[in-house]
Structures are given as C-alpha cells and as structure tokens.
Residue frames as a rotation matrix with the C-alpha (Angstrom) as fourth column:
MET 1
0.948 -0.083 -0.309 103.23
0.320 0.236 0.918 57.67
-0.004 -0.968 0.250 102.26
MET 2
0.637 -0.762 0.121 106.45
-0.745 -0.648 -0.160 59.39
0.200 0.012 -0.980 103.39
ASN 3
0.560 -0.546 -0.623 109.61
0.335 0.837 -0.433 57.34
0.758 0.033 0.651 103.46
LEU 4
0.495 -0.414 -0.764 112.28
0.855 0.076 0.513 57.38
-0.154 -0.907 0.392 106.19
LYS 5
-0.555 -0.769 0.317 114.25
0.820 -0.570 0.054 60.05
0.139 0.290 0.947 104.39
GLU 6
-0.146 0.592 0.793 111.26
0.193 -0.769 0.610 62.39
0.970 0.242 -0.002 104.38
ASN 7
0.800 0.453 -0.392 110.69
0.437 0.008 0.900 61.84
0.411 -0.891 -0.192 108.11
MET 8
0.022 -0.881 -0.473 114.32
0.958 -0.117 0.262 62.75
-0.286 -0.459 0.841 108.78
ASN 9
-0.644 -0.281 0.712 113.91
0.603 -0.759 0.246 65.84
0.471 0.588 0.658 106.63
ASN 10
0.421 0.904 0.074 111.01
0.635 -0.352 0.687 67.01
0.647 -0.242 -0.723 108.80
LYS 11
0.213 -0.432 -0.876 113.62
0.843 -0.371 0.388 68.74
-0.493 -0.822 0.285 110.97
VAL 12
-0.806 -0.539 0.246 114.23
0.579 -0.630 0.517 71.13
-0.124 0.558 0.820 108.07
LEU 13
0.015 0.813 -0.583 112.01
0.354 -0.549 -0.757 74.23
-0.935 -0.195 -0.296 108.02
ILE 14
-0.554 -0.068 0.830 110.75
0.830 -0.122 0.544 75.19
0.064 0.990 0.124 104.57
SER 15
-0.394 0.414 -0.821 109.67
0.078 -0.874 -0.479 78.81
-0.916 -0.253 0.312 104.10
VAL 16
-0.275 0.413 0.868 107.06
0.952 0.244 0.186 78.98
-0.135 0.878 -0.460 101.35
LEU 17
-0.738 -0.062 -0.671 106.77
0.062 -0.998 0.024 82.40
-0.671 -0.024 0.741 99.72
LEU 18
-0.203 0.760 0.617 103.45
0.977 0.200 0.075 83.38
-0.066 0.618 -0.783 98.18
CYS 19
-0.828 -0.008 -0.561 103.01
0.005 -1.000 0.007 86.83
-0.561 0.003 0.828 96.66
THR 20
-0.336 0.822 0.459 99.53
0.926 0.378 0.000 87.67
-0.173 0.425 -0.888 95.50
ARG 21
-0.821 0.230 -0.523 97.62
-0.216 -0.972 -0.090 90.47
-0.529 0.039 0.847 93.83
ASN 22
-0.154 0.887 -0.435 93.93
-0.957 -0.244 -0.158 90.28
-0.247 0.392 0.886 92.91
ASN 23
-0.740 -0.106 -0.664 93.61
-0.319 0.925 0.208 86.52
0.592 0.366 -0.718 93.33
GLU 24
-0.456 0.567 0.686 90.44
-0.869 -0.117 -0.480 86.50
-0.192 -0.815 0.546 95.41
SER 25
0.560 0.774 -0.295 88.94
-0.824 0.559 -0.096 83.55
0.091 0.297 0.951 93.49
SER 26
0.607 -0.384 -0.696 91.99
-0.060 0.851 -0.521 81.29
0.793 0.358 0.493 93.71
ILE 27
-0.156 -0.822 0.548 94.08
-0.673 -0.318 -0.668 82.33
0.723 -0.473 -0.503 96.71
GLU 28
0.285 0.303 0.909 92.33
-0.925 0.334 0.179 80.12
-0.250 -0.893 0.375 99.26
LYS 29
0.997 0.080 0.018 92.91
-0.070 0.945 -0.320 76.98
-0.042 0.318 0.947 97.19
ALA 30
0.389 -0.921 0.004 96.54
-0.117 -0.054 -0.992 77.96
0.914 0.386 -0.129 96.63
VAL 31
-0.170 -0.420 0.892 97.10
-0.909 -0.282 -0.306 78.43
0.379 -0.863 -0.334 100.36
GLU 32
0.584 0.484 0.652 95.29
-0.720 0.679 0.142 75.22
-0.374 -0.552 0.745 101.29
SER 33
0.892 -0.277 -0.358 97.45
-0.044 0.733 -0.679 73.25
0.450 0.621 0.641 98.86
ILE 34
-0.159 -0.970 0.186 100.47
-0.320 -0.128 -0.939 74.28
0.934 -0.209 -0.290 100.95
LEU 35
-0.192 0.132 0.973 98.89
-0.979 -0.091 -0.181 73.82
0.064 -0.987 0.147 104.35
MET 36
0.754 0.573 0.319 97.78
-0.583 0.809 -0.076 70.30
-0.302 -0.128 0.945 103.36
GLN 37
0.186 -0.774 -0.606 101.27
-0.722 0.311 -0.619 69.17
0.667 0.552 -0.501 102.34
LYS 38
0.794 0.010 -0.608 102.37
0.274 0.886 0.373 65.83
0.543 -0.463 0.701 103.79
TYR 39
-0.333 -0.916 -0.222 105.59
0.800 -0.150 -0.581 67.57
0.499 -0.371 0.783 104.75
GLN 40
0.578 0.808 -0.111 104.43
0.696 -0.418 0.584 69.73
0.426 -0.415 -0.804 107.64
ASN 41
0.152 -0.567 -0.810 107.48
0.778 -0.437 0.452 71.60
-0.610 -0.698 0.375 108.93
ILE 42
-0.310 -0.131 0.942 106.73
0.834 -0.513 0.203 74.76
0.457 0.848 0.268 107.00
GLU 43
-0.277 0.389 -0.878 105.95
0.361 -0.805 -0.471 78.41
-0.890 -0.448 0.083 107.37
LEU 44
-0.047 0.362 0.931 103.86
0.994 -0.073 0.078 80.15
0.097 0.929 -0.356 104.72
LEU 45
-0.502 -0.189 -0.844 104.67
0.349 -0.937 0.003 83.81
-0.792 -0.293 0.536 104.17
ILE 46
0.089 0.648 0.756 102.00
0.996 -0.036 -0.086 85.63
-0.028 0.761 -0.648 102.16
MET 47
-0.722 -0.303 -0.622 102.51
0.277 -0.951 0.141 89.10
-0.634 -0.070 0.770 100.73
ASP 48
0.362 0.848 0.387 99.50
0.851 -0.130 -0.509 90.92
-0.381 0.514 -0.769 99.36
ASP 49
-0.688 -0.710 0.153 100.81
0.692 -0.578 0.433 93.41
-0.219 0.403 0.888 96.79
PHE 50
-0.733 0.434 -0.523 98.12
-0.234 -0.884 -0.405 96.04
-0.638 -0.175 0.750 97.42
SER 51
-0.748 0.542 0.383 95.22
0.661 0.558 0.502 94.12
0.059 0.628 -0.776 95.86
ASP 52
-0.836 0.548 -0.032 92.15
-0.544 -0.835 -0.080 96.13
-0.070 -0.050 0.996 94.88
ASP 53
-0.012 0.849 -0.529 89.80
-0.329 0.496 0.803 93.15
0.944 0.183 0.273 95.20
LYS 54
0.703 0.410 0.581 89.03
-0.661 0.075 0.747 91.01
0.263 -0.909 0.324 98.29
THR 55
0.317 -0.647 -0.694 92.25
0.070 0.745 -0.663 89.00
0.946 0.162 0.281 98.26
PHE 56
-0.672 -0.645 0.363 93.55
-0.286 -0.226 -0.931 90.48
0.683 -0.730 -0.033 101.52
ASP 57
-0.013 0.759 0.651 90.19
-0.998 -0.050 0.039 89.84
0.062 -0.649 0.758 103.23
VAL 58
0.760 0.302 -0.575 90.31
-0.370 0.929 -0.001 86.20
0.534 0.214 0.818 102.16
ILE 59
-0.010 -0.847 -0.531 93.83
0.252 0.512 -0.821 85.57
0.968 -0.142 0.209 103.44
SER 60
-0.589 -0.183 0.787 93.16
-0.605 -0.545 -0.580 87.50
0.535 -0.818 0.210 106.65
ASN 61
0.338 0.829 0.445 90.43
-0.940 0.274 0.203 84.99
0.046 -0.487 0.872 107.49
LEU 62
0.490 -0.251 -0.835 92.71
-0.105 0.934 -0.342 81.96
0.865 0.256 0.431 107.07
LYS 63
0.586 -0.189 0.788 93.60
-0.810 -0.182 0.558 80.69
0.038 -0.965 -0.260 110.52
ASP 64
0.830 -0.447 -0.333 96.75
0.417 0.894 -0.162 78.59
0.370 -0.004 0.929 110.81
PRO 65
0.801 -0.521 -0.294 99.76
0.030 -0.455 0.890 79.31
-0.597 -0.722 -0.349 113.06
ARG 66
-0.032 -0.861 0.508 102.12
0.748 0.316 0.583 78.57
-0.662 0.399 0.634 110.15
ILE 67
0.316 0.241 0.918 100.76
0.865 -0.470 -0.175 81.51
0.389 0.849 -0.357 108.13
LYS 68
-0.282 -0.383 -0.880 102.45
0.599 -0.786 0.151 84.92
-0.749 -0.485 0.451 108.28
ILE 69
0.407 0.593 0.694 100.60
0.913 -0.280 -0.297 87.67
0.018 0.755 -0.655 106.41
PHE 70
-0.500 -0.562 -0.659 102.10
0.455 -0.818 0.352 90.90
-0.737 -0.124 0.665 105.09
GLN 71
0.539 0.705 0.462 100.73
0.802 -0.261 -0.537 93.69
-0.257 0.660 -0.706 102.92
ASN 72
-0.688 -0.686 0.236 102.34
0.725 -0.637 0.263 96.31
-0.029 0.352 0.936 100.71
PHE 73
-0.009 0.701 -0.714 100.76
0.499 -0.615 -0.610 99.73
-0.866 -0.362 -0.345 100.93
LYS 74
0.346 0.187 -0.919 101.33
-0.790 -0.469 -0.394 100.29
-0.505 0.863 -0.015 97.24
THR 75
0.965 0.019 0.263 101.94
0.115 0.866 -0.486 97.87
-0.237 0.499 0.834 94.41
ILE 76
0.312 -0.931 -0.189 105.68
-0.728 -0.362 0.583 97.17
-0.611 -0.044 -0.790 94.18
GLY 77
0.348 -0.125 -0.929 105.67
-0.821 0.437 -0.367 94.06
0.451 0.891 0.050 91.99
LEU 78
0.949 0.110 -0.297 106.66
-0.025 0.960 0.277 90.43
0.316 -0.256 0.914 92.42
THR 79
0.203 -0.966 -0.158 110.45
0.370 0.225 -0.902 90.88
0.907 0.125 0.403 92.48
LYS 80
-0.509 -0.402 0.761 110.63
-0.442 -0.637 -0.632 93.30
0.739 -0.658 0.146 95.40
SER 81
0.444 0.754 0.484 107.84
-0.849 0.180 0.497 91.49
0.288 -0.632 0.720 97.24
LEU 82
0.815 -0.189 -0.548 109.75
0.174 0.982 -0.080 88.22
0.553 -0.031 0.832 97.06
ASN 83
-0.230 -0.971 0.066 112.94
0.266 -0.129 -0.955 89.83
0.936 -0.202 0.288 98.34
LEU 84
-0.218 0.244 0.945 111.03
-0.823 -0.566 -0.044 91.28
0.524 -0.787 0.324 101.29
LEU 85
0.801 0.591 0.096 109.65
-0.560 0.684 0.467 87.84
0.210 -0.428 0.879 102.15
ILE 86
0.415 -0.744 -0.523 113.10
0.334 0.660 -0.674 86.24
0.847 0.105 0.522 101.86
LYS 87
-0.521 -0.645 0.559 114.35
-0.229 -0.525 -0.820 88.65
0.822 -0.555 0.126 104.53
LYS 88
-0.052 0.611 0.790 111.39
-0.982 -0.175 0.070 87.77
0.181 -0.772 0.609 106.77
SER 89
0.640 0.343 -0.688 111.76
-0.365 0.923 0.121 84.01
0.677 0.173 0.716 106.29
SER 90
0.387 -0.446 0.807 113.18
-0.874 0.101 0.475 81.69
-0.293 -0.889 -0.351 108.95
GLY 91
0.878 0.055 0.476 113.71
0.006 0.992 -0.126 78.46
-0.479 0.113 0.871 106.97
GLU 92
-0.191 -0.980 -0.052 116.96
-0.256 -0.002 0.967 77.20
-0.948 0.198 -0.250 105.48
ILE 93
-0.734 0.080 0.675 114.95
0.634 0.435 0.639 76.16
-0.243 0.897 -0.370 102.43
ILE 94
-0.493 0.584 -0.645 112.87
-0.481 -0.801 -0.357 78.59
-0.725 0.134 0.676 100.34
ALA 95
-0.650 0.375 0.661 109.97
0.698 0.639 0.323 77.37
-0.301 0.671 -0.677 98.20
ARG 96
-0.904 0.340 -0.259 107.59
-0.409 -0.864 0.294 79.25
-0.123 0.372 0.920 95.94
GLN 97
-0.440 0.845 0.304 103.85
0.822 0.515 -0.241 79.11
-0.361 0.144 -0.922 95.38
ASP 98
-0.956 0.173 0.236 101.76
-0.017 -0.838 0.546 81.36
0.292 0.518 0.804 93.16
GLY 99
-0.738 0.672 0.066 98.35
-0.319 -0.261 -0.911 82.65
-0.595 -0.693 0.407 94.17
ASP 100
0.209 0.841 -0.499 96.53
-0.932 0.016 -0.363 81.28
-0.297 0.540 0.787 91.13
ASP 101
-0.150 -0.308 -0.939 98.15
-0.525 0.830 -0.188 77.82
0.838 0.465 -0.286 91.07
PHE 102
0.628 0.229 0.744 98.12
-0.773 0.295 0.561 74.91
-0.090 -0.928 0.362 93.50
SER 103
-0.375 -0.917 -0.134 100.54
-0.898 0.395 -0.192 72.20
0.229 0.049 -0.972 94.58
HIS 104
0.260 0.310 -0.915 100.29
-0.131 0.950 0.284 68.42
0.957 0.046 0.287 94.77
VAL 105
0.912 0.220 0.347 100.18
-0.355 -0.005 0.935 67.19
0.208 -0.975 0.073 98.37
ASP 106
0.738 -0.675 0.017 103.56
0.615 0.683 0.395 65.43
-0.278 -0.281 0.919 97.97
ARG 107
0.789 -0.399 0.468 105.34
0.224 -0.522 -0.823 68.36
0.572 0.754 -0.322 96.34
LEU 108
0.579 -0.593 0.560 107.46
-0.742 -0.667 0.062 69.81
0.337 -0.451 -0.826 99.15
GLY 109
0.560 -0.345 0.753 108.51
-0.421 0.665 0.617 66.45
-0.714 -0.662 0.228 100.61
GLU 110
0.732 -0.263 0.629 109.52
0.597 0.691 -0.406 65.03
-0.328 0.673 0.663 97.26
GLN 111
0.755 -0.472 0.456 111.42
0.038 -0.663 -0.748 68.15
0.655 0.582 -0.483 96.25
LEU 112
0.568 -0.558 0.606 113.29
-0.822 -0.339 0.458 68.24
-0.050 -0.758 -0.651 99.54
ASN 113
0.616 -0.324 0.718 114.31
0.077 0.932 0.354 64.59
-0.784 -0.163 0.599 99.09
TYR 114
0.759 -0.283 0.586 115.51
0.639 0.154 -0.754 65.32
0.123 0.947 0.298 95.56
LEU 115
0.764 -0.459 0.452 117.39
-0.395 -0.888 -0.234 68.42
0.509 0.000 -0.861 96.68
ASN 116
0.474 -0.571 0.670 119.26
-0.756 0.125 0.642 66.42
-0.450 -0.811 -0.373 99.32
GLN 117
0.629 -0.192 0.753 119.84
0.251 0.967 0.037 63.22
-0.735 0.166 0.657 97.36
LYS 118
0.650 -0.338 0.680 121.26
0.720 -0.014 -0.694 65.06
0.244 0.941 0.235 94.33
GLN 119
-0.070 -0.673 -0.736 123.12
0.812 -0.467 0.350 67.65
-0.580 -0.573 0.579 96.45
LEU 120
-0.059 0.203 0.977 121.48
0.854 -0.497 0.155 70.52
0.517 0.844 -0.144 94.59
SER 121
-0.979 -0.122 -0.165 121.17
0.182 -0.885 -0.428 74.23
-0.094 -0.449 0.889 95.23
ALA 122
-0.390 0.885 -0.255 117.69
-0.720 -0.466 -0.514 74.32
-0.574 -0.017 0.819 93.71
CYS 123
-0.918 0.188 0.349 115.10
0.354 0.784 0.510 72.16
-0.178 0.592 -0.786 92.04
VAL 124
-0.451 0.831 -0.325 111.82
-0.850 -0.511 -0.128 72.63
-0.273 0.218 0.937 90.23
THR 125
-0.490 0.343 0.801 109.15
0.224 0.938 -0.265 70.25
-0.843 0.049 -0.536 88.94
ARG 126
-0.906 0.374 0.198 107.03
0.175 -0.096 0.980 69.78
0.385 0.923 0.021 85.88
ALA 127
-0.702 0.710 -0.061 103.38
-0.319 -0.389 -0.864 70.78
-0.637 -0.587 0.500 86.09
ILE 128
-0.443 0.697 0.564 99.93
0.879 0.462 0.120 70.08
-0.177 0.548 -0.817 84.76
ASN 129
-0.964 0.191 0.184 98.34
-0.105 -0.912 0.396 72.95
0.244 0.363 0.899 82.82
ILE 130
-0.653 0.756 0.028 94.99
0.078 0.104 -0.991 73.56
-0.753 -0.646 -0.127 84.53
GLU 131
-0.124 0.650 -0.750 93.38
-0.783 -0.528 -0.328 74.76
-0.610 0.547 0.574 81.29
ASN 132
0.297 0.224 -0.928 94.16
-0.892 0.413 -0.186 71.79
0.342 0.883 0.322 79.02
ARG 133
0.825 0.029 0.564 95.47
-0.394 0.744 0.539 69.14
-0.404 -0.667 0.626 81.47
LYS 134
0.795 -0.588 -0.149 98.69
0.151 0.430 -0.890 68.81
0.588 0.685 0.430 79.48
LEU 135
0.559 -0.707 -0.433 102.13
0.750 0.209 0.628 68.28
-0.353 -0.676 0.647 80.94
THR 136
0.764 -0.368 0.530 104.49
0.069 -0.769 -0.635 71.25
0.641 0.522 -0.562 80.91
PRO 137
-0.011 -0.305 -0.952 107.29
-0.905 -0.403 0.139 71.75
-0.426 0.863 -0.272 80.01
ARG 138
0.898 0.401 0.179 107.14
-0.267 0.822 -0.503 69.12
-0.349 0.404 0.846 77.31
LEU 139
0.794 -0.602 0.083 110.03
0.489 0.552 -0.675 68.38
0.361 0.577 0.733 74.92
SER 140
0.332 -0.701 0.632 112.20
-0.331 -0.713 -0.618 71.19
0.883 -0.004 -0.468 76.27
PHE 141
0.831 0.012 0.557 112.31
-0.548 0.195 0.814 69.35
-0.099 -0.981 0.168 79.61
TYR 142
0.836 -0.462 0.296 114.83
0.439 0.887 0.144 66.93
-0.328 0.010 0.944 78.12
LEU 143
0.507 -0.673 0.539 117.23
0.370 -0.395 -0.841 69.65
0.779 0.626 0.048 76.97
PRO 144
-0.198 -0.641 -0.741 120.11
0.978 -0.086 -0.188 70.91
0.057 -0.763 0.644 79.13
PHE 145
0.433 0.421 -0.797 119.71
0.615 -0.785 -0.080 74.37
-0.659 -0.455 -0.599 80.66
ASN 146
-0.359 -0.681 -0.638 122.35
0.014 -0.687 0.727 76.00
-0.933 0.252 0.256 78.45
ILE 147
-0.934 0.124 0.335 120.32
0.350 0.130 0.928 75.04
0.072 0.984 -0.165 75.38
SER 148
-0.091 0.996 -0.001 116.69
0.959 0.088 0.271 75.42
0.270 0.023 -0.963 76.50
SER 149
0.182 0.150 -0.972 117.38
0.690 -0.724 0.018 78.73
-0.701 -0.674 -0.235 78.24
LYS 150
-0.835 -0.541 -0.102 118.41
0.289 -0.588 0.756 80.32
-0.469 0.601 0.647 74.95
PHE 151
-0.814 0.554 0.171 114.86
0.031 -0.253 0.967 80.29
0.579 0.793 0.189 73.63
LYS 152
0.303 0.948 0.096 112.55
-0.055 -0.083 0.995 80.01
0.951 -0.307 0.027 76.67
ASN 153
-0.172 -0.214 0.961 112.36
-0.970 -0.132 -0.204 80.09
0.171 -0.968 -0.185 80.43
PRO 154
-0.477 -0.094 -0.874 112.94
-0.347 0.933 0.090 76.39
0.807 0.346 -0.478 81.11
TYR 155
-0.823 0.084 -0.561 111.49
0.508 0.550 -0.662 76.22
0.253 -0.831 -0.496 84.63
ILE 156
0.172 0.951 0.257 108.15
0.410 -0.306 0.859 76.98
0.896 -0.042 -0.442 86.29
HIS 157
-0.465 -0.489 0.738 108.67
-0.319 -0.685 -0.655 79.66
0.826 -0.540 0.163 88.92
GLY 158
0.309 0.716 0.626 105.90
-0.857 -0.075 0.509 78.48
0.411 -0.694 0.591 91.23
THR 159
0.907 0.030 -0.419 107.65
0.061 0.978 0.201 75.11
0.416 -0.208 0.885 91.64
LEU 160
0.116 -0.977 0.179 111.00
-0.235 -0.202 -0.951 76.52
0.965 0.068 -0.253 92.75
MET 161
0.988 -0.065 -0.143 112.72
0.153 0.198 0.968 75.17
-0.034 -0.978 0.205 95.86
VAL 162
0.355 -0.896 0.266 116.14
0.108 -0.243 -0.964 76.60
0.929 0.371 0.011 96.68
LYS 163
0.108 -0.435 -0.894 118.59
0.984 0.175 0.034 76.63
0.142 -0.883 0.447 99.57
LYS 164
0.920 0.366 -0.141 118.32
0.387 -0.906 0.170 80.03
-0.066 -0.211 -0.975 101.20
ASP 165
0.301 -0.884 -0.357 122.10
0.147 -0.327 0.934 80.44
-0.942 -0.334 0.032 101.56
ASP 166
-0.508 -0.483 0.713 122.58
0.738 0.184 0.650 79.88
-0.445 0.856 0.263 97.84
LEU 167
0.373 0.732 0.570 119.73
0.887 -0.462 0.012 82.25
0.272 0.501 -0.822 96.99
VAL 168
0.900 -0.064 -0.431 121.20
0.178 -0.848 0.498 84.97
-0.397 -0.525 -0.752 99.18
SER 169
0.020 -0.999 0.041 124.71
0.416 0.046 0.908 84.35
-0.909 -0.002 0.416 97.81
VAL 170
-0.506 -0.163 0.847 123.61
0.862 -0.128 0.490 85.48
0.029 0.978 0.206 94.32
GLY 171
-0.999 0.042 -0.020 121.83
-0.039 -0.990 -0.133 88.55
-0.025 -0.132 0.991 95.74
GLY 172
-0.325 0.941 0.093 118.30
0.196 0.164 -0.967 87.15
-0.925 -0.296 -0.238 95.75
TYR 173
0.349 0.528 0.774 116.04
0.899 0.046 -0.436 88.32
-0.266 0.848 -0.458 92.95
ASP 174
-0.748 -0.649 0.143 117.53
0.654 -0.683 0.325 91.06
-0.113 0.336 0.935 90.79
GLU 175
-0.033 0.821 -0.570 115.26
0.596 -0.442 -0.670 94.07
-0.802 -0.362 -0.475 91.44
LYS 176
-0.618 -0.167 -0.768 116.12
-0.471 -0.704 0.531 95.61
-0.630 0.690 0.357 88.09
PHE 177
-0.921 0.297 -0.252 113.96
-0.042 0.568 0.822 92.84
0.387 0.768 -0.510 86.59
TYR 178
-0.498 0.823 0.273 110.32
-0.811 -0.330 -0.483 93.72
-0.307 -0.462 0.832 87.17
TYR 179
0.763 0.644 -0.049 109.37
-0.614 0.699 -0.367 90.73
-0.202 0.310 0.929 84.99
SER 180
0.702 -0.461 -0.542 111.24
-0.043 0.733 -0.679 87.50
0.711 0.500 0.495 84.15
GLN 181
0.294 -0.578 0.761 112.86
-0.933 -0.347 0.097 87.77
0.208 -0.738 -0.641 87.58
ASP 182
0.677 -0.022 0.736 112.84
-0.319 0.892 0.320 83.99
-0.664 -0.451 0.597 87.93
TYR 183
0.898 -0.363 0.250 114.64
0.397 0.421 -0.815 83.47
0.191 0.831 0.522 84.61
LYS 184
0.419 -0.760 0.498 117.28
-0.474 -0.650 -0.594 85.99
0.775 0.013 -0.632 85.71
LEU 185
0.411 -0.231 0.882 117.64
-0.868 0.197 0.456 84.12
-0.279 -0.953 -0.120 89.00
TYR 186
0.887 -0.074 0.457 118.17
0.145 0.982 -0.123 80.79
-0.439 0.175 0.881 87.21
ILE 187
0.699 -0.666 0.261 120.89
0.221 -0.146 -0.964 82.39
0.680 0.732 0.045 85.08
ASP 188
0.322 -0.574 0.752 122.55
-0.806 -0.583 -0.100 83.88
0.496 -0.574 -0.651 88.18
LEU 189
0.599 -0.056 0.799 122.50
-0.557 0.688 0.465 80.52
-0.576 -0.723 0.381 89.95
HIS 190
0.918 -0.221 0.330 123.81
0.380 0.731 -0.566 78.72
-0.116 0.645 0.755 86.87
ASN 191
0.579 -0.717 0.388 126.59
-0.024 -0.490 -0.871 81.26
0.815 0.495 -0.301 86.32
SER 192
0.259 -0.453 0.853 127.61
-0.942 -0.314 0.119 80.94
0.214 -0.834 -0.508 89.97
GLY 193
-0.629 -0.564 -0.535 128.09
-0.514 0.818 -0.258 77.19
0.583 0.113 -0.804 89.58
LYS 194
-0.497 0.538 0.681 124.96
-0.667 0.265 -0.696 76.27
-0.555 -0.800 0.227 91.54
LYS 195
-0.987 0.160 -0.011 123.18
0.125 0.813 0.569 73.06
0.100 0.561 -0.822 90.58
ILE 196
-0.354 0.934 -0.036 119.52
-0.636 -0.269 -0.723 73.36
-0.685 -0.233 0.690 89.60
TYR 197
-0.987 0.046 -0.152 117.50
-0.075 0.711 0.700 70.52
0.140 0.702 -0.698 88.11
SER 198
-0.267 0.964 0.010 113.91
-0.955 -0.266 0.134 69.58
0.132 0.026 0.991 87.44
LEU 199
-0.578 0.242 0.779 111.92
-0.179 0.894 -0.411 66.58
-0.796 -0.377 -0.473 88.65
ASN 200
-0.966 0.238 -0.104 110.26
-0.036 0.275 0.961 64.70
0.257 0.932 -0.257 85.84
LYS 201
-0.484 0.812 -0.326 107.17
0.873 0.473 -0.117 64.24
0.059 -0.341 -0.938 87.99
PRO 202
-0.388 0.424 0.819 104.40
0.055 -0.876 0.479 66.89
0.920 0.231 0.316 87.73
LEU 203
-0.427 0.165 -0.889 103.79
0.893 0.234 -0.385 68.12
0.145 -0.958 -0.247 91.29
TYR 204
-0.713 0.145 -0.686 102.16
0.093 -0.950 -0.297 71.46
-0.695 -0.275 0.664 90.48
TYR 205
0.012 0.796 0.606 98.99
0.970 0.137 -0.200 72.68
-0.242 0.590 -0.770 88.78
LEU 206
-0.757 -0.573 -0.316 99.62
0.444 -0.804 0.395 75.74
-0.480 0.158 0.863 86.65
ASN 207
0.454 0.873 -0.177 97.14
0.509 -0.418 -0.753 78.43
-0.731 0.252 -0.634 85.68
THR 208
-0.648 -0.684 0.336 97.88
0.656 -0.276 0.703 79.89
-0.388 0.675 0.627 82.25
LYS 209
-0.020 0.746 0.666 94.80
0.828 -0.361 0.429 82.08
0.560 0.560 -0.610 81.89
ASN 210
0.659 0.342 0.670 94.77
0.082 -0.918 0.388 85.77
0.748 -0.201 -0.633 82.77
ASN 211
0.702 -0.500 -0.507 98.07
0.647 0.150 0.748 85.61
-0.299 -0.853 0.429 84.65
ILE 212
0.402 -0.606 -0.687 101.26
-0.184 -0.788 0.588 87.72
-0.897 -0.110 -0.428 84.66
SER 213
-0.550 -0.729 0.408 102.84
0.210 0.352 0.912 85.80
-0.809 0.587 -0.041 81.78
THR 214
-0.261 0.529 0.808 99.83
0.963 0.198 0.182 86.15
-0.064 0.825 -0.561 79.48
ASN 215
0.742 0.642 -0.194 98.80
0.642 -0.763 -0.071 89.68
-0.194 -0.072 -0.978 80.50
HIS 216
0.684 -0.588 -0.433 102.33
-0.461 -0.807 0.369 91.11
-0.566 -0.053 -0.823 80.21
ARG 217
0.762 -0.330 0.558 103.79
0.530 0.812 -0.243 89.02
-0.373 0.481 0.794 77.41
LEU 218
0.681 -0.502 0.533 105.72
0.281 -0.493 -0.824 91.86
0.676 0.711 -0.195 75.76
GLU 219
0.560 -0.467 0.684 107.21
-0.778 -0.580 0.242 93.07
0.284 -0.668 -0.688 79.05
GLN 220
0.730 -0.267 0.629 108.19
-0.175 0.816 0.550 89.50
-0.661 -0.512 0.549 79.92
LYS 221
0.760 -0.432 0.486 109.95
0.649 0.449 -0.615 89.11
0.048 0.782 0.621 76.59
TYR 222
0.648 -0.526 0.551 111.85
-0.226 -0.823 -0.521 92.37
0.728 0.213 -0.652 77.01
TYR 223
0.455 -0.467 0.758 113.21
-0.880 -0.105 0.464 91.42
-0.137 -0.878 -0.458 80.43
PHE 224
0.792 -0.156 0.590 113.85
0.144 0.987 0.067 87.85
-0.593 0.032 0.804 79.25
ASP 225
0.766 -0.502 0.402 115.95
0.459 -0.011 -0.889 89.15
0.450 0.865 0.221 76.36
CYS 226
0.526 -0.585 0.617 117.89
-0.664 -0.736 -0.131 91.43
0.531 -0.341 -0.776 78.71
ALA 227
0.536 -0.294 0.792 118.69
-0.623 0.496 0.606 88.53
-0.571 -0.817 0.082 81.03
ARG 228
0.837 -0.166 0.522 119.60
0.392 0.847 -0.359 86.21
-0.382 0.505 0.774 78.15
LYS 229
0.626 -0.582 0.519 121.98
0.418 -0.312 -0.853 88.76
0.659 0.751 0.048 76.64
GLY 230
-0.049 -0.662 -0.748 123.45
0.998 -0.002 -0.063 89.87
0.040 -0.749 0.661 79.95
LEU 231
-0.552 -0.078 0.830 122.04
0.295 -0.950 0.107 93.39
0.780 0.304 0.548 79.64
GLU 232
-0.811 0.353 -0.467 120.55
0.379 -0.290 -0.879 95.65
-0.445 -0.890 0.101 82.28
PRO 233
0.013 0.897 0.441 116.91
1.000 -0.008 -0.013 96.59
-0.008 0.441 -0.897 81.57
C-alpha cells in the first residue's frame, strides 16, 4: 500500500526509458511490469533498435495511452537510443527498464520516495537474478562507490532512476561509449558531485542469460576500463 508521501509524489511525472532489440519473448512482460506499477503517473518511451525479430510487432500491439513507441531505421546501439529518448521525454524524473528484465510493482514509487527523502540525484536498487534467484549485487553492495567502482560496475542499469536536470547537466550518456555507458554515466555523476545511492531492497528481476553483458563481455570490459581510467575509447 502506498503511503502519504507516495500519494504526494504522484504529481511527479516519471519517464521510463526502454530500449529494446530482439526481445520478442520477453518485451511484453517487461512493459507490463511498468504499466502495472502502483505509482501510475508515468510515461513509457520504447525505442526499438531495428530488431530483426517480432519485437516491434509485439510492442505495436500494446495499447496504453502512456506508451510512446519509436523505432530506429538502423541499429544505433543503446547509448544513442537512450539519448534520443531523453530528448523526447516529458518527465522531471528519468527511470530505466530493460527489455529482458522486469520490475517489482512497488519499484518506481519506492525509488521516488528514496530519491526525495535522501535528496539524491539518482538511485538504483538491488535485484534478483532470474536464473538462480540470488540477490545481486552481493557483498560489493556494502562498499562505497569509490572502492567498488574500481573493479566492477556497482549498479544495475535497468534499476536507474535519476533527476532529468542532473542527467542533462552531465551531458546525458556519453556517446563515445557504445558499451558500459551506464558505468561511464555513474562516474560522470559522481565526479560532478551528484549523489547516487542504492536501495538495499531488491525491486528488479534481472536476466543474465544471452544479454548484452554476457554476449559482449570483452567489449564491455574495454569500455569499462576506458571509463575507469578516464580514457576515450
């Protein structure tokens, strides 16, 4: 049940950004997990990054006035797709959702409360790994960003909620980073003095099978190392 603070927050529009490519088997569940949120003042912007399966057909058949559908006419990648959606968004709060994951029904409301109560620029949550039902991140969750970020990406991108003004102030996602764009964003926010923290509560269900991170592990590491060392890719 929502508390009074959440009801007051319902005046705040949250723009949820979902970029998808070849997620025909999971995209409907991902979308429904956002549309069924207890916090209802949302818009869901979906960008199909030129899928070659039936993903675009699936999302085109989803009928809800809060959904805005876009399509790239060639594959441009997650980073540029997200920046396009940021420009098209109307909310003062930006949230993420991936096309092969899904969110707990309380996720957006609880994150918005946390963002306001702690006076943060951004917040993320822990998640449950869909494959093994384990909590993630585990021990690294308890380490400060300046330590954990030296050896891994400490946050789960799909759980990100960030104030749009703060996101825009650091230039959005760095388009030189085709992969590890979220890790680069966290570093940019941190270096700009923006506060970003993680909820201990798992409010997201994370797919770790046949996704970007597993299919492009070497590319992810290269861009991660560039961001960590302050180098351009």
